[in-house]
LUMZA-608744 format. One record per residue (C-alpha): residue in one letter; z, y, x; residue number from 1. Coordinates in steps of 0.05 Angstrom, whole numbers, padded with zeros to 5 digits, always signed. Layout:
# residues N
<'A' <Z Y X> NUM>
...
This chain:
# residues 626
<'D' <-00831 -00689 +00081> 1>
<'D' <-00790 -00634 +00064> 2>
<'R' <-00727 -00672 +00023> 3>
<'D' <-00663 -00672 +00054> 4>
<'D' <-00661 -00738 +00080> 5>
<'A' <-00722 -00736 +00098> 6>
<'Y' <-00700 -00747 +00168> 7>
<'K' <-00654 -00800 +00161> 8>
<'N' <-00697 -00848 +00121> 9>
<'L' <-00744 -00839 +00186> 10>
<'V' <-00678 -00858 +00227> 11>
<'D' <-00669 -00927 +00176> 12>
<'E' <-00742 -00936 +00186> 13>
<'L' <-00743 -00930 +00255> 14>
<'L' <-00683 -00982 +00261> 15>
<'Q' <-00717 -01029 +00222> 16>
<'S' <-00782 -01038 +00258> 17>
<'E' <-00799 -01090 +00306> 18>
<'E' <-00811 -01041 +00354> 19>
<'F' <-00733 -01021 +00363> 20>
<'G' <-00712 -01090 +00396> 21>
<'V' <-00771 -01078 +00446> 22>
<'R' <-00750 -01006 +00466> 23>
<'W' <-00676 -01026 +00477> 24>
<'A' <-00694 -01094 +00508> 25>
<'R' <-00726 -01061 +00566> 26>
<'M' <-00649 -01027 +00571> 27>
<'W' <-00622 -01093 +00573> 28>
<'L' <-00669 -01134 +00613> 29>
<'D' <-00656 -01080 +00673> 30>
<'L' <-00583 -01108 +00672> 31>
<'A' <-00597 -01178 +00662> 32>
<'R' <-00648 -01177 +00731> 33>
<'Y' <-00704 -01203 +00684> 34>
<'A' <-00768 -01215 +00724> 35>
<'D' <-00828 -01267 +00723> 36>
<'S' <-00811 -01300 +00803> 37>
<'H' <-00756 -01315 +00848> 38>
<'G' <-00765 -01264 +00892> 39>
<'F' <-00759 -01261 +00970> 40>
<'Q' <-00813 -01285 +01002> 41>
<'R' <-00849 -01340 +00974> 42>
<'D' <-00831 -01292 +00907> 43>
<'D' <-00859 -01364 +00867> 44>
<'L' <-00868 -01341 +00803> 45>
<'R' <-00824 -01372 +00747> 46>
<'N' <-00814 -01382 +00665> 47>
<'M' <-00766 -01325 +00638> 48>
<'W' <-00809 -01297 +00580> 49>
<'A' <-00765 -01341 +00534> 50>
<'Y' <-00707 -01307 +00550> 51>
<'R' <-00748 -01230 +00542> 52>
<'D' <-00771 -01252 +00472> 53>
<'W' <-00697 -01275 +00452> 54>
<'V' <-00654 -01219 +00471> 55>
<'V' <-00711 -01176 +00436> 56>
<'D' <-00697 -01218 +00369> 57>
<'A' <-00627 -01210 +00381> 58>
<'L' <-00638 -01141 +00382> 59>
<'N' <-00677 -01133 +00322> 60>
<'D' <-00636 -01181 +00283> 61>
<'D' <-00568 -01129 +00302> 62>
<'M' <-00536 -01194 +00321> 63>
<'P' <-00463 -01157 +00337> 64>
<'F' <-00456 -01153 +00408> 65>
<'D' <-00399 -01192 +00411> 66>
<'Q' <-00444 -01243 +00397> 67>
<'F' <-00487 -01231 +00437> 68>
<'T' <-00444 -01239 +00499> 69>
<'I' <-00424 -01290 +00491> 70>
<'T' <-00491 -01325 +00465> 71>
<'Q' <-00519 -01304 +00537> 72>
<'I' <-00452 -01312 +00586> 73>
<'A' <-00444 -01387 +00552> 74>
<'G' <-00495 -01407 +00495> 75>
<'D' <-00499 -01478 +00526> 76>
<'L' <-00417 -01496 +00524> 77>
<'L' <-00418 -01478 +00446> 78>
<'P' <-00398 -01527 +00392> 79>
<'D' <-00467 -01512 +00354> 80>
<'A' <-00505 -01501 +00417> 81>
<'N' <-00579 -01510 +00409> 82>
<'E' <-00652 -01488 +00430> 83>
<'A' <-00644 -01411 +00423> 84>
<'T' <-00568 -01407 +00443> 85>
<'R' <-00598 -01445 +00513> 86>
<'I' <-00645 -01398 +00530> 87>
<'A' <-00591 -01347 +00518> 88>
<'T' <-00556 -01361 +00581> 89>
<'G' <-00614 -01348 +00617> 90>
<'F' <-00585 -01276 +00630> 91>
<'H' <-00558 -01309 +00691> 92>
<'R' <-00612 -01346 +00710> 93>
<'C' <-00662 -01281 +00717> 94>
<'A' <-00624 -01263 +00789> 95>
<'P' <-00666 -01278 +00855> 96>
<'T' <-00668 -01355 +00880> 97>
<'N' <-00687 -01362 +00955> 98>
<'V' <-00735 -01422 +00972> 99>
<'E' <-00742 -01407 +01034> 100>
<'A' <-00753 -01455 +01091> 101>
<'G' <-00688 -01456 +01128> 102>
<'T' <-00641 -01443 +01065> 103>
<'D' <-00576 -01463 +01062> 104>
<'P' <-00568 -01496 +00993> 105>
<'E' <-00498 -01487 +00997> 106>
<'E' <-00507 -01422 +01019> 107>
<'S' <-00552 -01395 +00961> 108>
<'R' <-00507 -01430 +00911> 109>
<'I' <-00445 -01385 +00926> 110>
<'N' <-00490 -01318 +00935> 111>
<'Q' <-00520 -01335 +00867> 112>
<'V' <-00443 -01343 +00844> 113>
<'F' <-00425 -01282 +00874> 114>
<'D' <-00488 -01250 +00839> 115>
<'R' <-00469 -01280 +00768> 116>
<'V' <-00387 -01245 +00774> 117>
<'N' <-00415 -01169 +00804> 118>
<'T' <-00471 -01166 +00737> 119>
<'T' <-00420 -01194 +00691> 120>
<'A' <-00372 -01138 +00716> 121>
<'A' <-00417 -01083 +00714> 122>
<'V' <-00447 -01090 +00656> 123>
<'W' <-00383 -01114 +00609> 124>
<'L' <-00324 -01079 +00648> 125>
<'G' <-00363 -01031 +00690> 126>
<'V' <-00317 -01036 +00763> 127>
<'T' <-00350 -01048 +00822> 128>
<'L' <-00313 -01116 +00826> 129>
<'E' <-00362 -01133 +00893> 130>
<'C' <-00325 -01092 +00937> 131>
<'A' <-00273 -01140 +00932> 132>
<'Q' <-00312 -01202 +00948> 133>
<'C' <-00287 -01185 +01025> 134>
<'H' <-00212 -01158 +01023> 135>
<'D' <-00178 -01126 +00963> 136>
<'H' <-00223 -01069 +00935> 137>
<'K' <-00209 -01007 +00977> 138>
<'Y' <-00194 -00953 +00904> 139>
<'D' <-00188 -01007 +00845> 140>
<'P' <-00129 -01054 +00829> 141>
<'F' <-00172 -01111 +00842> 142>
<'S' <-00143 -01160 +00900> 143>
<'Q' <-00185 -01204 +00929> 144>
<'E' <-00151 -01270 +00901> 145>
<'E' <-00173 -01234 +00829> 146>
<'Y' <-00248 -01227 +00850> 147>
<'Y' <-00248 -01306 +00860> 148>
<'R' <-00202 -01328 +00808> 149>
<'F' <-00259 -01298 +00771> 150>
<'A' <-00308 -01323 +00811> 151>
<'A' <-00293 -01390 +00783> 152>
<'Y' <-00321 -01389 +00704> 153>
<'F' <-00396 -01389 +00746> 154>
<'N' <-00378 -01440 +00799> 155>
<'S' <-00389 -01505 +00765> 156>
<'T' <-00458 -01491 +00747> 157>
<'E' <-00512 -01535 +00769> 158>
<'A' <-00543 -01522 +00840> 159>
<'E' <-00604 -01487 +00836> 160>
<'V' <-00639 -01511 +00909> 161>
<'E' <-00625 -01571 +00943> 162>
<'R' <-00678 -01597 +01016> 163>
<'A' <-00739 -01624 +00995> 164>
<'N' <-00719 -01674 +01055> 165>
<'P' <-00651 -01695 +01080> 166>
<'K' <-00683 -01707 +01146> 167>
<'V' <-00722 -01636 +01154> 168>
<'P' <-00660 -01587 +01147> 169>
<'S' <-00699 -01526 +01134> 170>
<'S' <-00740 -01554 +01071> 171>
<'I' <-00724 -01525 +01013> 172>
<'K' <-00757 -01542 +00940> 173>
<'F' <-00724 -01508 +00875> 174>
<'I' <-00690 -01552 +00822> 175>
<'G' <-00653 -01502 +00776> 176>
<'P' <-00642 -01525 +00710> 177>
<'S' <-00684 -01513 +00652> 178>
<'M' <-00707 -01544 +00588> 179>
<'N' <-00778 -01557 +00554> 180>
<'L' <-00789 -01508 +00504> 181>
<'S' <-00799 -01529 +00439> 182>
<'H' <-00874 -01488 +00424> 183>
<'D' <-00915 -01489 +00493> 184>
<'P' <-00962 -01430 +00484> 185>
<'W' <-01013 -01455 +00543> 186>
<'E' <-01025 -01520 +00500> 187>
<'T' <-01097 -01490 +00475> 188>
<'E' <-01108 -01466 +00548> 189>
<'R' <-01090 -01528 +00582> 190>
<'K' <-01135 -01575 +00551> 191>
<'R' <-01196 -01526 +00550> 192>
<'V' <-01186 -01521 +00625> 193>
<'D' <-01185 -01598 +00634> 194>
<'Q' <-01236 -01611 +00581> 195>
<'S' <-01290 -01568 +00632> 196>
<'L' <-01257 -01599 +00701> 197>
<'S' <-01259 -01659 +00673> 198>
<'D' <-01351 -01640 +00647> 199>
<'A' <-01350 -01618 +00722> 200>
<'R' <-01336 -01679 +00760> 201>
<'K' <-01378 -01717 +00723> 202>
<'D' <-01434 -01663 +00733> 203>
<'V' <-01414 -01687 +00809> 204>
<'K' <-01408 -01743 +00808> 205>
<'K' <-01486 -01758 +00772> 206>
<'F' <-01509 -01708 +00833> 207>
<'K' <-01567 -01731 +00867> 208>
<'G' <-01589 -01703 +00936> 209>
<'G' <-01653 -01727 +00953> 210>
<'K' <-01698 -01775 +00910> 211>
<'T' <-01716 -01843 +00908> 212>
<'E' <-01771 -01899 +00895> 213>
<'K' <-01781 -01978 +00879> 214>
<'D' <-01801 -02014 +00945> 215>
<'V' <-01823 -02079 +00907> 216>
<'I' <-01845 -02143 +00947> 217>
<'Q' <-01914 -02168 +00934> 218>
<'D' <-01932 -02212 +00989> 219>
<'E' <-01906 -02268 +01032> 220>
<'S' <-01887 -02253 +01100> 221>
<'K' <-01850 -02300 +01156> 222>
<'Q' <-01822 -02227 +01184> 223>
<'P' <-01744 -02220 +01146> 224>
<'T' <-01753 -02155 +01099> 225>
<'T' <-01708 -02110 +01064> 226>
<'C' <-01685 -02135 +00991> 227>
<'G' <-01743 -02100 +00942> 228>
<'G' <-01693 -02045 +00901> 229>
<'E' <-01683 -01980 +00905> 230>
<'T' <-01686 -01941 +00977> 231>
<'F' <-01663 -01867 +00994> 232>
<'V' <-01698 -01818 +01018> 233>
<'D' <-01650 -01791 +01087> 234>
<'Q' <-01673 -01715 +01076> 235>
<'Q' <-01601 -01689 +01113> 236>
<'D' <-01638 -01646 +01169> 237>
<'Q' <-01679 -01609 +01109> 238>
<'R' <-01638 -01555 +01076> 239>
<'D' <-01660 -01555 +00998> 240>
<'D' <-01634 -01518 +00933> 241>
<'A' <-01588 -01580 +00926> 242>
<'D' <-01549 -01565 +00986> 243>
<'V' <-01528 -01499 +00941> 244>
<'R' <-01525 -01529 +00873> 245>
<'L' <-01471 -01583 +00905> 246>
<'K' <-01437 -01541 +00949> 247>
<'T' <-01426 -01497 +00876> 248>
<'M' <-01418 -01554 +00839> 249>
<'E' <-01350 -01582 +00881> 250>
<'K' <-01330 -01499 +00891> 251>
<'K' <-01323 -01496 +00811> 252>
<'V' <-01282 -01561 +00818> 253>
<'R' <-01237 -01535 +00859> 254>
<'Q' <-01234 -01466 +00814> 255>
<'L' <-01215 -01509 +00753> 256>
<'Q' <-01167 -01550 +00789> 257>
<'N' <-01131 -01492 +00822> 258>
<'K' <-01134 -01462 +00745> 259>
<'L' <-01097 -01527 +00718> 260>
<'A' <-01042 -01525 +00779> 261>
<'S' <-01024 -01453 +00757> 262>
<'I' <-01021 -01455 +00686> 263>
<'P' <-00943 -01457 +00674> 264>
<'E' <-00900 -01518 +00644> 265>
<'A' <-00866 -01495 +00567> 266>
<'K' <-00808 -01489 +00606> 267>
<'T' <-00744 -01434 +00615> 268>
<'L' <-00692 -01433 +00659> 269>
<'V' <-00626 -01439 +00639> 270>
<'M' <-00554 -01455 +00654> 271>
<'Q' <-00515 -01524 +00659> 272>
<'E' <-00450 -01540 +00662> 273>
<'R' <-00424 -01590 +00723> 274>
<'A' <-00403 -01658 +00683> 275>
<'K' <-00329 -01646 +00738> 276>
<'P' <-00321 -01577 +00760> 277>
<'R' <-00322 -01554 +00831> 278>
<'E' <-00255 -01519 +00874> 279>
<'T' <-00254 -01457 +00888> 280>
<'F' <-00231 -01422 +00944> 281>
<'V' <-00221 -01352 +00970> 282>
<'F' <-00269 -01336 +01025> 283>
<'N' <-00232 -01316 +01089> 284>
<'R' <-00270 -01236 +01083> 285>
<'G' <-00328 -01269 +01034> 286>
<'D' <-00353 -01337 +01092> 287>
<'F' <-00369 -01381 +01058> 288>
<'T' <-00369 -01427 +01110> 289>
<'D' <-00285 -01405 +01119> 290>
<'P' <-00247 -01418 +01049> 291>
<'L' <-00176 -01408 +01055> 292>
<'R' <-00135 -01430 +00985> 293>
<'Q' <-00158 -01462 +00924> 294>
<'V' <-00148 -01415 +00865> 295>
<'D' <-00154 -01425 +00787> 296>
<'A' <-00201 -01393 +00740> 297>
<'G' <-00169 -01318 +00713> 298>
<'T' <-00186 -01244 +00699> 299>
<'P' <-00159 -01191 +00734> 300>
<'S' <-00090 -01167 +00718> 301>
<'V' <-00100 -01093 +00706> 302>
<'L' <-00153 -01112 +00656> 303>
<'G' <-00101 -01155 +00609> 304>
<'G' <-00118 -01216 +00653> 305>
<'T' <-00088 -01288 +00650> 306>
<'T' <-00104 -01358 +00672> 307>
<'E' <-00083 -01387 +00606> 308>
<'G' <-00137 -01417 +00557> 309>
<'L' <-00190 -01381 +00605> 310>
<'A' <-00219 -01440 +00630> 311>
<'N' <-00291 -01447 +00621> 312>
<'R' <-00353 -01398 +00615> 313>
<'L' <-00334 -01390 +00533> 314>
<'M' <-00270 -01369 +00543> 315>
<'L' <-00278 -01318 +00583> 316>
<'A' <-00340 -01296 +00543> 317>
<'K' <-00295 -01293 +00480> 318>
<'W' <-00245 -01255 +00524> 319>
<'L' <-00285 -01193 +00544> 320>
<'V' <-00306 -01173 +00472> 321>
<'S' <-00236 -01189 +00446> 322>
<'Q' <-00202 -01131 +00407> 323>
<'D' <-00150 -01128 +00465> 324>
<'N' <-00202 -01115 +00514> 325>
<'S' <-00231 -01036 +00487> 326>
<'L' <-00269 -01031 +00551> 327>
<'T' <-00318 -01084 +00537> 328>
<'A' <-00341 -01034 +00477> 329>
<'R' <-00332 -00967 +00523> 330>
<'V' <-00378 -00996 +00574> 331>
<'F' <-00423 -01012 +00526> 332>
<'V' <-00421 -00950 +00479> 333>
<'N' <-00427 -00902 +00541> 334>
<'R' <-00490 -00944 +00564> 335>
<'V' <-00522 -00927 +00499> 336>
<'W' <-00508 -00859 +00495> 337>
<'F' <-00535 -00851 +00558> 338>
<'E' <-00605 -00883 +00541> 339>
<'I' <-00601 -00831 +00486> 340>
<'F' <-00578 -00766 +00516> 341>
<'G' <-00607 -00776 +00598> 342>
<'Q' <-00532 -00783 +00614> 343>
<'G' <-00474 -00817 +00607> 344>
<'I' <-00399 -00796 +00568> 345>
<'V' <-00382 -00823 +00642> 346>
<'T' <-00441 -00809 +00692> 347>
<'T' <-00429 -00870 +00730> 348>
<'L' <-00445 -00916 +00686> 349>
<'E' <-00432 -00988 +00724> 350>
<'D' <-00359 -00954 +00752> 351>
<'F' <-00314 -00933 +00708> 352>
<'G' <-00255 -00941 +00765> 353>
<'V' <-00221 -00883 +00807> 354>
<'K' <-00285 -00863 +00848> 355>
<'G' <-00321 -00865 +00783> 356>
<'E' <-00335 -00794 +00750> 357>
<'R' <-00290 -00776 +00695> 358>
<'P' <-00310 -00790 +00620> 359>
<'T' <-00330 -00714 +00597> 360>
<'H' <-00313 -00731 +00528> 361>
<'P' <-00259 -00790 +00527> 362>
<'E' <-00244 -00774 +00462> 363>
<'L' <-00310 -00776 +00442> 364>
<'L' <-00320 -00843 +00480> 365>
<'D' <-00262 -00869 +00451> 366>
<'S' <-00280 -00854 +00382> 367>
<'L' <-00347 -00880 +00390> 368>
<'A' <-00324 -00950 +00418> 369>
<'V' <-00272 -00959 +00350> 370>
<'E' <-00317 -00947 +00306> 371>
<'F' <-00362 -00992 +00338> 372>
<'M' <-00320 -01050 +00341> 373>
<'E' <-00303 -01033 +00278> 374>
<'D' <-00378 -01036 +00249> 375>
<'G' <-00377 -01114 +00268> 376>
<'W' <-00402 -01092 +00338> 377>
<'S' <-00474 -01065 +00304> 378>
<'L' <-00522 -01034 +00354> 379>
<'K' <-00559 -00998 +00305> 380>
<'K' <-00498 -00977 +00268> 381>
<'L' <-00477 -00935 +00332> 382>
<'V' <-00561 -00912 +00343> 383>
<'R' <-00561 -00884 +00283> 384>
<'R' <-00486 -00852 +00282> 385>
<'I' <-00507 -00810 +00339> 386>
<'V' <-00586 -00797 +00333> 387>
<'T' <-00565 -00777 +00255> 388>
<'S' <-00502 -00723 +00295> 389>
<'R' <-00524 -00647 +00300> 390>
<'T' <-00505 -00651 +00376> 391>
<'Y' <-00560 -00695 +00387> 392>
<'R' <-00601 -00661 +00340> 393>
<'Q' <-00597 -00594 +00380> 394>
<'S' <-00674 -00558 +00403> 395>
<'S' <-00674 -00582 +00476> 396>
<'T' <-00692 -00509 +00491> 397>
<'V' <-00656 -00481 +00549> 398>
<'T' <-00637 -00406 +00547> 399>
<'S' <-00619 -00358 +00598> 400>
<'K' <-00546 -00360 +00568> 401>
<'K' <-00548 -00437 +00556> 402>
<'R' <-00569 -00449 +00630> 403>
<'L' <-00510 -00401 +00663> 404>
<'Q' <-00461 -00430 +00615> 405>
<'D' <-00485 -00506 +00617> 406>
<'I' <-00532 -00507 +00671> 407>
<'Q' <-00541 -00597 +00682> 408>
<'N' <-00527 -00609 +00597> 409>
<'K' <-00459 -00632 +00621> 410>
<'W' <-00421 -00604 +00562> 411>
<'L' <-00482 -00626 +00511> 412>
<'A' <-00490 -00537 +00491> 413>
<'R' <-00572 -00564 +00478> 414>
<'G' <-00615 -00624 +00460> 415>
<'S' <-00629 -00674 +00520> 416>
<'R' <-00688 -00666 +00553> 417>
<'F' <-00714 -00720 +00610> 418>
<'R' <-00778 -00757 +00622> 419>
<'L' <-00793 -00824 +00586> 420>
<'D' <-00787 -00893 +00628> 421>
<'A' <-00836 -00926 +00666> 422>
<'E' <-00866 -00968 +00607> 423>
<'G' <-00850 -00914 +00559> 424>
<'I' <-00898 -00880 +00597> 425>
<'R' <-00948 -00925 +00593> 426>
<'D' <-00940 -00944 +00518> 427>
<'N' <-00938 -00868 +00490> 428>
<'A' <-01013 -00869 +00530> 429>
<'L' <-01030 -00922 +00505> 430>
<'A' <-01009 -00897 +00433> 431>
<'I' <-01035 -00836 +00430> 432>
<'A' <-01108 -00861 +00455> 433>
<'G' <-01099 -00917 +00387> 434>
<'L' <-01112 -00981 +00442> 435>
<'L' <-01035 -01000 +00433> 436>
<'S' <-01020 -01073 +00412> 437>
<'T' <-00951 -01092 +00381> 438>
<'A' <-00960 -01167 +00392> 439>
<'K' <-00899 -01198 +00407> 440>
<'G' <-00881 -01257 +00452> 441>
<'G' <-00913 -01302 +00490> 442>
<'P' <-00916 -01303 +00558> 443>
<'S' <-00927 -01245 +00610> 444>
<'I' <-00981 -01197 +00614> 445>
<'R' <-01028 -01181 +00663> 446>
<'P' <-01064 -01101 +00650> 447>
<'P' <-01116 -01078 +00715> 448>
<'Q' <-01081 -01067 +00778> 449>
<'P' <-01115 -01054 +00850> 450>
<'N' <-01142 -01109 +00874> 451>
<'G' <-01115 -01151 +00927> 452>
<'L' <-01050 -01146 +00915> 453>
<'W' <-01011 -01204 +00906> 454>
<'T' <-01058 -01232 +00952> 455>
<'K' <-01042 -01186 +01012> 456>
<'L' <-00960 -01198 +00993> 457>
<'G' <-00954 -01279 +00977> 458>
<'G' <-01026 -01311 +00993> 459>
<'Q' <-01080 -01342 +00965> 460>
<'K' <-01029 -01384 +00919> 461>
<'Y' <-01035 -01333 +00862> 462>
<'I' <-01092 -01300 +00836> 463>
<'Y' <-01079 -01241 +00791> 464>
<'E' <-01125 -01239 +00735> 465>
<'V' <-01135 -01186 +00690> 466>
<'S' <-01111 -01214 +00612> 467>
<'P' <-01166 -01208 +00560> 468>
<'G' <-01182 -01160 +00512> 469>
<'E' <-01119 -01124 +00466> 470>
<'Q' <-01068 -01169 +00502> 471>
<'Q' <-01076 -01120 +00566> 472>
<'Y' <-01056 -01066 +00514> 473>
<'R' <-00985 -01098 +00498> 474>
<'R' <-00925 -01064 +00508> 475>
<'G' <-00898 -01049 +00578> 476>
<'I' <-00839 -01100 +00577> 477>
<'Y' <-00893 -01156 +00567> 478>
<'V' <-00925 -01133 +00643> 479>
<'V' <-00912 -01190 +00687> 480>
<'L' <-00856 -01175 +00737> 481>
<'K' <-00869 -01204 +00808> 482>
<'R' <-00820 -01187 +00844> 483>
<'G' <-00865 -01184 +00917> 484>
<'S' <-00904 -01146 +00884> 485>
<'P' <-00892 -01100 +00823> 486>
<'Y' <-00935 -01073 +00777> 487>
<'P' <-00956 -01006 +00817> 488>
<'S' <-00961 -00951 +00762> 489>
<'F' <-00886 -00977 +00744> 490>
<'M' <-00858 -00968 +00813> 491>
<'T' <-00892 -00899 +00816> 492>
<'F' <-00840 -00873 +00754> 493>
<'D' <-00781 -00904 +00781> 494>
<'A' <-00788 -00986 +00752> 495>
<'T' <-00750 -01033 +00805> 496>
<'E' <-00770 -01099 +00825> 497>
<'R' <-00696 -01120 +00792> 498>
<'M' <-00672 -01162 +00853> 499>
<'T' <-00605 -01134 +00828> 500>
<'C' <-00567 -01118 +00762> 501>
<'V' <-00609 -01047 +00751> 502>
<'T' <-00551 -00997 +00713> 503>
<'R' <-00583 -00949 +00713> 504>
<'R' <-00662 -00923 +00740> 505>
<'S' <-00664 -00852 +00776> 506>
<'R' <-00723 -00798 +00750> 507>
<'S' <-00755 -00778 +00812> 508>
<'N' <-00819 -00723 +00806> 509>
<'T' <-00878 -00730 +00853> 510>
<'P' <-00953 -00714 +00868> 511>
<'L' <-00970 -00785 +00862> 512>
<'Q' <-00949 -00795 +00787> 513>
<'S' <-00998 -00740 +00776> 514>
<'L' <-01047 -00774 +00816> 515>
<'V' <-01028 -00841 +00771> 516>
<'L' <-01036 -00808 +00707> 517>
<'L' <-01113 -00780 +00725> 518>
<'N' <-01128 -00850 +00757> 519>
<'D' <-01096 -00907 +00742> 520>
<'P' <-01140 -00950 +00705> 521>
<'V' <-01095 -00957 +00641> 522>
<'Y' <-01088 -00893 +00635> 523>
<'T' <-01161 -00870 +00648> 524>
<'E' <-01182 -00926 +00587> 525>
<'A' <-01127 -00882 +00543> 526>
<'A' <-01165 -00819 +00569> 527>
<'F' <-01229 -00848 +00543> 528>
<'A' <-01202 -00879 +00485> 529>
<'F' <-01162 -00814 +00472> 530>
<'G' <-01226 -00773 +00473> 531>
<'A' <-01262 -00813 +00424> 532>
<'R' <-01203 -00795 +00374> 533>
<'M' <-01208 -00729 +00369> 534>
<'L' <-01282 -00734 +00370> 535>
<'S' <-01282 -00779 +00317> 536>
<'E' <-01228 -00767 +00274> 537>
<'S' <-01211 -00699 +00274> 538>
<'P' <-01218 -00665 +00205> 539>
<'E' <-01270 -00600 +00235> 540>
<'D' <-01324 -00625 +00277> 541>
<'T' <-01306 -00554 +00320> 542>
<'D' <-01266 -00552 +00385> 543>
<'T' <-01210 -00513 +00369> 544>
<'S' <-01200 -00570 +00313> 545>
<'R' <-01214 -00620 +00357> 546>
<'I' <-01164 -00594 +00413> 547>
<'D' <-01104 -00581 +00357> 548>
<'Y' <-01107 -00651 +00335> 549>
<'G' <-01099 -00665 +00397> 550>
<'F' <-01040 -00639 +00409> 551>
<'C' <-01020 -00658 +00347> 552>
<'I' <-01029 -00740 +00359> 553>
<'A' <-00993 -00740 +00437> 554>
<'V' <-00942 -00672 +00430> 555>
<'S' <-00931 -00666 +00357> 556>
<'R' <-00946 -00591 +00353> 557>
<'Q' <-01009 -00548 +00357> 558>
<'P' <-01027 -00516 +00419> 559>
<'T' <-01016 -00444 +00438> 560>
<'A' <-01081 -00386 +00442> 561>
<'R' <-01072 -00394 +00509> 562>
<'E' <-01077 -00465 +00508> 563>
<'V' <-01128 -00467 +00468> 564>
<'N' <-01169 -00414 +00513> 565>
<'L' <-01153 -00459 +00581> 566>
<'L' <-01173 -00530 +00547> 567>
<'Q' <-01238 -00484 +00522> 568>
<'K' <-01261 -00462 +00583> 569>
<'L' <-01250 -00531 +00614> 570>
<'L' <-01292 -00575 +00562> 571>
<'N' <-01347 -00516 +00573> 572>
<'S' <-01343 -00524 +00644> 573>
<'E' <-01356 -00600 +00640> 574>
<'R' <-01408 -00596 +00595> 575>
<'Q' <-01443 -00556 +00648> 576>
<'A' <-01423 -00610 +00703> 577>
<'L' <-01440 -00666 +00658> 578>
<'V' <-01514 -00634 +00653> 579>
<'A' <-01527 -00623 +00718> 580>
<'N' <-01498 -00692 +00737> 581>
<'P' <-01521 -00742 +00689> 582>
<'K' <-01511 -00805 +00743> 583>
<'K' <-01427 -00785 +00725> 584>
<'V' <-01436 -00792 +00651> 585>
<'E' <-01462 -00870 +00661> 586>
<'V' <-01407 -00881 +00714> 587>
<'I' <-01355 -00853 +00661> 588>
<'M' <-01387 -00898 +00612> 589>
<'K' <-01390 -00951 +00651> 590>
<'D' <-01320 -00956 +00677> 591>
<'H' <-01288 -00965 +00602> 592>
<'S' <-01345 -01000 +00582> 593>
<'G' <-01296 -01040 +00554> 594>
<'V' <-01265 -00996 +00505> 595>
<'D' <-01285 -00991 +00433> 596>
<'I' <-01332 -00931 +00408> 597>
<'P' <-01371 -00920 +00351> 598>
<'E' <-01450 -00929 +00378> 599>
<'S' <-01465 -00863 +00345> 600>
<'M' <-01425 -00828 +00395> 601>
<'D' <-01449 -00772 +00443> 602>
<'S' <-01448 -00799 +00510> 603>
<'N' <-01442 -00732 +00551> 604>
<'E' <-01388 -00699 +00495> 605>
<'L' <-01353 -00764 +00499> 606>
<'A' <-01356 -00758 +00574> 607>
<'A' <-01326 -00680 +00564> 608>
<'W' <-01266 -00689 +00515> 609>
<'Y' <-01257 -00756 +00558> 610>
<'V' <-01232 -00693 +00616> 611>
<'I' <-01197 -00658 +00557> 612>
<'A' <-01153 -00707 +00529> 613>
<'A' <-01137 -00740 +00611> 614>
<'T' <-01116 -00669 +00616> 615>
<'I' <-01060 -00660 +00560> 616>
<'L' <-01041 -00737 +00581> 617>
<'N' <-01019 -00708 +00637> 618>
<'L' <-00983 -00658 +00610> 619>
<'D' <-00909 -00645 +00619> 620>
<'E' <-00878 -00647 +00559> 621>
<'T' <-00926 -00725 +00544> 622>
<'I' <-00882 -00756 +00593> 623>
<'T' <-00819 -00724 +00573> 624>
<'K' <-00767 -00735 +00520> 625>
<'N' <-00748 -00663 +00479> 626>
């Protein structure tokens, strides 16, 4: 498209795509410490996917950020609260919950309050308020009393754990407030398993391990005799197929019982205020067993804090996004800038305080924050403004002069260049392969991972079953996150367990990452399907044309002559190796039998192009945003 407005039209098209919400939700779910389990040693699974889906929908609808904020912090307290606004309060129910034996329920509750205070301050205010939990902040003007005044807003929600048996102090159970969902995604599965279990039980009930015979009395006798009827032929000491069949049936019943028990209820965790607010005290050195003096709810004075009219979470949420509090807009704009450029105008996203970095372009940050609020707190308008700027559209090519002048690109001498996040790398590989499923919402999915991880780390309670069909190819934010055993390939690319609020991920560069791209089942299947695409979709049936086509799909450019030459040599080498070792072809085809390919495609040729595809997917350029 050579039109002058082609780029802006493409930007508008992407902003309207449903993939926009999926892409930006990853950033927010890191902040919300979203996961599918409680964490700690027991790490029980829980239902939070409805909150994740709410975030995706809100971002796609371009919900104003002030409304986005209020709904998540206090959606249950809104005058017109409904299912959606209550689901949104899952933001502060995503935190880990300790249900270990011996846990003190009150200590657990207080830790939840502390987590909500610290997360709220980091996400919306960009301050390290947690440093005032035990004493006055050593660097920023926050007193310990102000910390507990802020904590008072979160101190009157319902408890999440209690003693399962009052007579056994170490017994703990999870009771966190939840709500039933109007839609049950597991209803069909639950009915199917329940019917299978019913049938299996009937089979066991009907089953007889021996034979029977009729005993009919024909003659009179003076001696007592057994009444006529059926008698059982005892075969207790005789092993036959019946024993094996019975054990198989009983095993099937147990498996179906476990399967039925593992199907979650259609619920999600929400915030819920107590009818009678709790009193809040300053704790001596942060020790909940040593309260000092009572305090009322309030916000830090240095941020224009007050106790008047800010009686609950709803008032706090409105204060956070009021026109008088431009800090929230600056913090969020800086976060968006970080996602787009790879580093923030303030590089310490979580700390705008004394110990944080100074902004490199303070006037730009202020200007964008003001425009953000004037545009109705619209994320899409903010993103459009940034990505259509000349600054963003610069080439990321590094010249010797620019390297000397601005080695870290602190002054934006060139376009940004940084590695994709873990979810993006996986999604990109699946998209290149033509496997990516764009299905939205619902319970988390389980792609292939090494066998036994959940069992070894969490016992037999939860069995990891790979999602069927295209479900396993859905976007990365839908992959199940069990805190005690997170998806391994994501962790290799610097994802986290989300035990705490993650304001920014680190970016590492390790040999293990290349090994994942070459050997992880998701990436080998992607390479297999990508190889099939190059074979079947290339404009011409030549090696050069197919290599060109592969580069076009993967890195949006034509390969250099040197790259074509190297890949051609590799391709020829693989062809020879496969002819010499036909079993290798069989193994490759068997390992990727789940990938649909044309029946007429030559197996030897596909196996050779599979290696070429894996090589292209492993290029630094393929997993890097340029």
